[in-house]
C-alpha positions in Angstrom: -83.2 -98.4 40.3 -80.8 -101.1 39.4 -82.5 -103.8 37.4 -82.3 -106.8 39.8 -84.7 -108.7 42.1 -83.1 -107.3 45.3 -83.8 -103.7 44.3 -87.3 -104.6 43.1 -88.2 -106.3 46.4 -86.8 -103.3 48.4 -89.0 -100.9 46.3 -92.1 -103.2 46.8 -91.5 -103.2 50.5 -91.3 -99.4 50.6 -94.5 -99.1 48.6 -96.3 -101.6 51.0 -95.2 -99.6 54.0 -96.4 -96.4 52.5 -99.8 -97.9 51.7 -100.1 -99.3 55.2 -99.2 -95.9 56.7 -101.4 -93.7 54.6 -104.3 -96.0 53.7 -103.7 -95.5 50.0 -103.4 -98.1 47.3 -101.0 -98.3 44.3 -102.7 -98.0 40.9 -103.0 -101.2 39.0 -102.1 -99.3 35.8 -98.4 -99.1 36.7 -95.8 -99.4 34.0 -92.1 -100.0 34.0 -89.3 -99.2 31.5 -86.1 -101.2 31.2 -82.8 -100.5 29.5 -82.6 -102.3 26.2 -79.6 -104.3 27.6 -81.7 -105.8 30.5 -82.0 -109.6 30.2 -85.5 -111.0 29.5 -85.5 -113.2 32.6 -84.5 -110.3 34.8 -87.4 -108.2 33.4 -89.9 -111.0 34.2 -88.6 -111.3 37.8 -88.8 -107.6 38.4 -92.3 -107.3 36.9 -93.4 -110.2 39.1 -91.9 -108.6 42.3 -93.6 -105.3 41.6 -96.8 -106.8 40.3 -96.6 -104.9 37.0 -97.8 -106.3 33.7 -97.0 -103.5 31.2 -93.4 -103.2 30.3 -93.3 -99.7 28.8 -93.9 -96.1 29.7 -96.7 -94.0 28.1 -95.5 -91.3 25.7 -96.4 -88.5 28.1 -96.3 -87.9 31.8 -98.0 -84.8 33.2 -98.3 -83.5 29.7 -94.5 -83.9 28.9 -92.7 -86.6 26.9 -91.6 -89.3 29.3 -88.6 -90.1 27.2 -86.9 -88.0 24.6 -85.0 -90.0 22.0 -82.5 -89.2 19.4 -85.2 -88.0 17.0 -86.6 -85.2 19.1 -88.9 -83.9 16.5 -91.2 -86.9 16.9 -91.5 -86.2 20.6 -92.7 -82.7 20.1 -94.7 -83.1 16.9 -97.9 -83.0 18.9 -97.4 -79.3 19.6 -97.8 -78.5 15.9 -100.9 -80.7 15.7 -102.4 -78.9 18.7 -101.8 -75.4 17.1 -103.3 -76.7 13.8 -106.4 -77.9 15.6 -106.9 -74.6 17.3 -106.4 -72.5 14.2 -108.7 -74.8 12.1 -111.7 -73.7 14.2 -110.9 -70.0 13.9 -110.9 -70.1 10.1 -114.7 -70.5 10.1 -115.2 -67.2 12.0 -114.9 -63.7 10.6 -112.4 -61.8 12.6 -110.7 -58.4 12.3 -106.9 -58.2 12.3 -107.1 -57.2 15.9 -109.1 -60.3 16.8 -106.7 -62.5 14.9 -103.8 -60.9 16.7 -105.4 -61.5 20.1 -106.2 -65.1 19.4 -102.6 -65.8 18.1 -101.0 -64.2 21.2 -103.3 -65.5 23.8 -104.0 -69.0 22.6 -101.9 -70.2 19.6 -98.5 -69.0 20.9 -99.4 -70.1 24.5 -99.8 -73.8 23.5 -96.1 -74.7 23.7 -95.3 -72.6 26.8 -95.6 -75.4 29.3 -93.3 -77.7 27.4 -90.8 -74.8 26.7 -90.3 -74.4 30.4 -88.7 -77.8 30.6 -87.3 -78.7 27.2 -85.6 -76.9 24.4 -87.9 -77.4 21.5 -86.2 -78.4 18.2 -85.9 -75.7 15.6 -88.0 -77.7 13.1 -90.9 -77.8 15.5 -90.7 -74.0 16.3 -90.7 -73.3 12.5 -93.7 -75.6 12.0 -95.7 -73.8 14.7 -94.6 -70.4 13.3 -95.6 -71.5 9.8 -99.1 -72.5 10.9 -99.6 -69.2 12.7 -98.2 -67.2 9.8 -100.6 -68.9 7.3 -103.5 -68.1 9.5 -102.5 -64.4 9.9 -102.1 -63.8 6.2 -105.4 -65.7 5.4 -104.0 -68.8 3.6 -106.7 -71.3 2.5 -106.3 -75.0 1.6 -106.6 -74.2 -2.1 -105.2 -70.7 -2.1 -102.1 -69.2 -0.6 -102.1 -65.4 -0.1 -99.0 -63.1 -0.3 -97.0 -62.9 3.0 -96.2 -59.2 2.9 -93.6 -59.3 5.7 -91.0 -61.8 6.9 -92.3 -63.3 10.1 -89.2 -62.2 12.2 -90.2 -58.6 11.4 -93.7 -59.3 12.8 -92.0 -60.4 16.0 -90.4 -57.0 16.5 -91.9 -55.1 19.5 -94.8 -52.7 18.7 -92.8 -49.8 20.0 -90.2 -50.5 17.2 -92.8 -50.9 14.4 -93.6 -54.7 14.6 -96.6 -56.6 15.8 -95.1 -57.9 19.0 -95.5 -61.7 18.2 -93.2 -64.1 20.0 -90.1 -65.5 18.4 -90.7 -69.0 19.7 -87.0 -70.0 19.8 -86.0 -66.9 21.7 -89.0 -67.3 24.0 -88.0 -70.9 24.6 -84.5 -69.9 25.8 -86.0 -67.2 28.0 -88.2 -69.8 29.7 -85.2 -72.1 30.3 -83.2 -69.2 31.6 -86.0 -68.6 34.1 -85.5 -72.2 35.3 -81.8 -71.4 35.8 -82.8 -68.4 37.9 -85.0 -70.7 40.0 -82.1 -73.1 40.6 -79.9 -70.2 41.7 -82.5 -68.5 43.9 -83.9 -71.8 45.5 -80.9 -74.1 45.8 -82.6 -76.3 48.4 -85.5 -77.3 46.2 -85.8 -81.0 45.2 -85.2 -80.3 41.5 -82.1 -78.2 42.3 -80.6 -80.8 44.7 -81.1 -83.7 42.1 -79.5 -81.7 39.3 -76.7 -80.5 41.5 -75.8 -84.0 42.6 -75.7 -85.2 39.0 -74.3 -82.3 37.0 -72.6 -79.7 39.2 -71.6 -81.3 42.5 -69.5 -78.3 43.5 -72.7 -76.2 43.7 -71.5 -73.7 41.1 -74.2 -73.7 38.5 -72.7 -70.8 36.5 -69.5 -72.8 36.0 -71.3 -76.1 35.1 -70.4 -77.9 31.9 -72.3 -80.2 29.6 -71.2 -83.7 30.2 -71.3 -86.6 27.8 -74.5 -88.6 28.3 -76.4 -85.8 29.9 -80.2 -86.1 29.9 -82.2 -83.9 27.5 -83.6 -82.0 30.5 -80.1 -80.9 31.5 -79.1 -80.2 27.9 -82.1 -77.9 27.7 -81.4 -76.1 31.0 -77.7 -75.8 29.9 -79.0 -73.9 26.8 -80.9 -71.6 29.1 -77.8 -71.1 31.2 -75.9 -69.9 28.1 -78.8 -67.4 27.5 -78.8 -66.4 31.1 -75.1 -65.6 31.1 -75.5 -63.1 28.4 -77.5 -60.7 30.6 -77.0 -61.5 34.2 -75.1 -59.2 36.6 -73.9 -59.7 40.1 -75.2 -57.4 42.8 -72.2 -56.8 45.1 -72.8 -57.8 48.7 -69.7 -59.0 50.5 -68.1 -59.8 47.1 -66.8 -63.2 48.2 -68.4 -65.2 45.3 -67.7 -62.6 42.5 -64.7 -63.3 40.3 -63.1 -59.9 39.4 -61.9 -60.8 35.9 -64.5 -63.4 34.7 -67.9 -62.5 36.2 -70.4 -59.8 35.1 -70.5 -57.2 37.9 -69.6 -53.8 36.3 -72.9 -52.0 35.5 -72.4 -49.6 32.5 -69.7 -51.7 30.9 -70.6 -52.9 27.4 -70.2 -56.6 28.4 -70.7 -56.1 32.1 -67.1 -57.1 32.8 -63.9 -55.3 33.9 -62.3 -53.7 30.8 -58.9 -52.7 32.2 -55.9 -55.0 32.0 -55.0 -57.2 34.9 -52.7 -55.3 37.1 -52.5 -57.9 39.8 -53.3 -61.6 39.1 -53.2 -62.4 42.8 -56.4 -60.5 43.5 -59.2 -62.7 42.3 -62.5 -62.0 44.1 -64.3 -58.7 44.7 -64.2 -59.0 48.5 -60.4 -58.5 48.3 -61.1 -55.0 47.0 -63.2 -54.1 50.0 -61.9 -52.8 53.3 -63.0 -55.4 55.9 -63.2 -52.8 58.7 -65.5 -50.1 57.3 -66.8 -52.2 54.3 -65.9 -49.5 51.7 -63.8 -49.8 48.6 -60.1 -49.9 49.2 -59.3 -46.9 47.0 -55.5 -47.3 47.1 -55.7 -51.0 46.0 -58.2 -50.1 43.2 -55.8 -47.4 41.9 -52.9 -49.9 41.9 -54.8 -52.6 40.1 -57.0 -50.7 37.6 
């Protein structure tokens, strides 16, 4: 909200009405965060109106960083620490290579999944997690480092192609974010989709969205997933009204899923113009003229 007393009183009134309606109480452990440019007197007024004593947010909310600053590595450093804590307990046990592989895939590589569904994890953090897992796999000890017989990216190659099938964390991160893009496309009326649409792609065309200056790190992360999504998505032709003939991916079997022939007619722009509106079949004469 805007940092002034009027907005604070309005919010307090809403909360009071909510409590009266549902018989619930607001937690006394509430916290508030201000922009660094907010005047000290204004901060005090707002805290008094909202009956809040603590003037800062905790580092995490629902297991995720509440605020991601310029130095993003610090925000996600805890992921490396969690993996280290997990692996440290396993070193005391005698396990076969099969047992190690199962623990790595089911536990160690699963630790950052929840965060990866929301944020793009910095490369430095992904490398740190990979390094901890790699050292455990090859049997490194505190006072002795064993030979790493293969580069880790080769270990991430699928089993059917001769690798071990471990996750490439950076690629997996992009895949998780691309999945969020698919959710925004398939459920445009969800609260998350409506909020992001109002802020970043007001025309409703997510695939044409651009990264604006001052975008939140959440949107920057989803935008990275969008670029990944665009590399492999393809339109399924229905009425064709939303598919751009020359720009969109809609030709199955084409090496880049796009039209390969030259533009014969620039006036025809969407696929529905290539379909006969009466019997809903391709307009063969027009297709021969254009392609």
